[in-house]
C-alpha positions, 0 to 999 in steps of 0.5 A: 831795183825792180819793185814788186808790190804784194797783195797784202797791203803792208808788204813790199818786196824788192829784188836787187840787182845783186840777187837779194830779196828784201821783204818789208812790212809796216805792220806787226800783223804778218809773218814778215815781222815774225821772221824778222824778230826771230832772227833779230832776237838771236843777233843782239845781246846787249839789253839796253840796245834791244827792242822787245817784241811789244816795242816793235809792234807799238812802233809799227802801229804808228804807221797807220790810224790815229797814231799816224795822223797825230804824228804826221801832223807834227812831223810830216809823212814817215814810215817805219819798216821791218825787213827780212833779207833773203837770197834766191833760195829763200834763205834768211840772210839778215834783217833791217829795221828803219824809219824814213822821212823827207827833210828839207835841205838847208838853203831851200835846195829841195828835200832829202830822204832821211832814214835812221837805220835802227837795226841791221844784222846778218845771221851768224851762218851768213857772215863774212860772205859780203852780205853786209856790204851788199845790203849797205850798197842797196840801202839808199835805193831800197829806202827810197823805193819803200818810202815812195810806195807807202806814201804815194800822196805825200812825197815831195813834188820834186821827187816825181821827176825820174832824175835826179834821185834825192839825196839819202842820209842814213843815220846809225847808232854805234857802240863807242868802244871807249865808253862800253863797260868791259862786260858789254865789250866782251859780250858783244864782241863774242856774239858777233865775232867782230871787235868793237873798234874794227866794227867802226872801221867796217862802217867807215869803209862803207862811207860812214862818218862820226857825227861830232855831237854828244849823242845819247839814246833815250831809254826804249822802255820804262824798264831800260836806261838811256844809253850814253855809250854810243856814237852817232854816224851818218852815210851819204851826207855831203861835205864835212858837216851837218846843219844843226837844224837838219840833225834836229829835225831828224832826231825829233822824228827818230826819238818821237816815233822809233824810241819814244813810241809817239811821246813828245821828245821834249818831255824826255830829259835826254831827248830834250837836252840834245834838241836844245843843244842843237837849237843853241848851235843853230842860233850861234850859226855853228855846224855839226862836224863830221869826223873821218875814221883814222887808221886803227893803228893810230888809236889807243886800245880800248880798255887799256890803262891810259893813266889816272883820270883819263876818259877817252871817247871815240869822238874825242880821239877823232876830233882835230 
């Protein structure tokens, strides 16, 4: 990727070999954020999963000043970005919201770049044209370029070498088709034009694996509820499992900054419970399995009657 840094301090522009332009910002005070939010707000319909304008602004404010100083003292360097994706005609194709930070690899093998892809969307008029696949292909290099150019003094020493590039782990939240309410299932499927289970398969074709962990997203605001109807997935992870310490470090940062807007995850019931579970797994020498997506034909239909008392989850169906 060729990287061009604009004169505005918070704005980065990255052009990919595939012809897409990524305009990224770490601030809510420029038109990148405005363009991002306008397209984002039309692309997500489930209220518990949506971040509001004020919530995004509050997160982005933590990229600088006293908020950043306090959080980076606890968790190390990080950056959260909003990104608008355009083509060569400057048409808005979609957008991204992600948070990035380096994490120590298990066994002292250096640092990887961990990112949480909070939101990704392609605007309705541009869907089914390969834009999503191109963005996912560009994402590791894009995230690394954005992080390095906004943390020039804080990148791990080994990243100064031109080769090899660090590993990039991309974590995402996905709807669990078996835990969604019938109303949410229909509403989201109608809005996107993609069935919930088919969406899991689309991500699997990009290399995503389901993290075999009982993930719950803490409430984004005091007016929303925690969301237990999700599964957590990862792209780029090596092997068939994760060290629980790595997942714990990732969730600490994601929860503290993107979800809780600077608050301590241990003061939130859902976040604390998940971090405590990972600490117990670490003490026991256990690892967190990564589950492969199987053929859709082998999975039961979400929403169908599977018998009295049957409680299906995607993780349960994919677990050996």
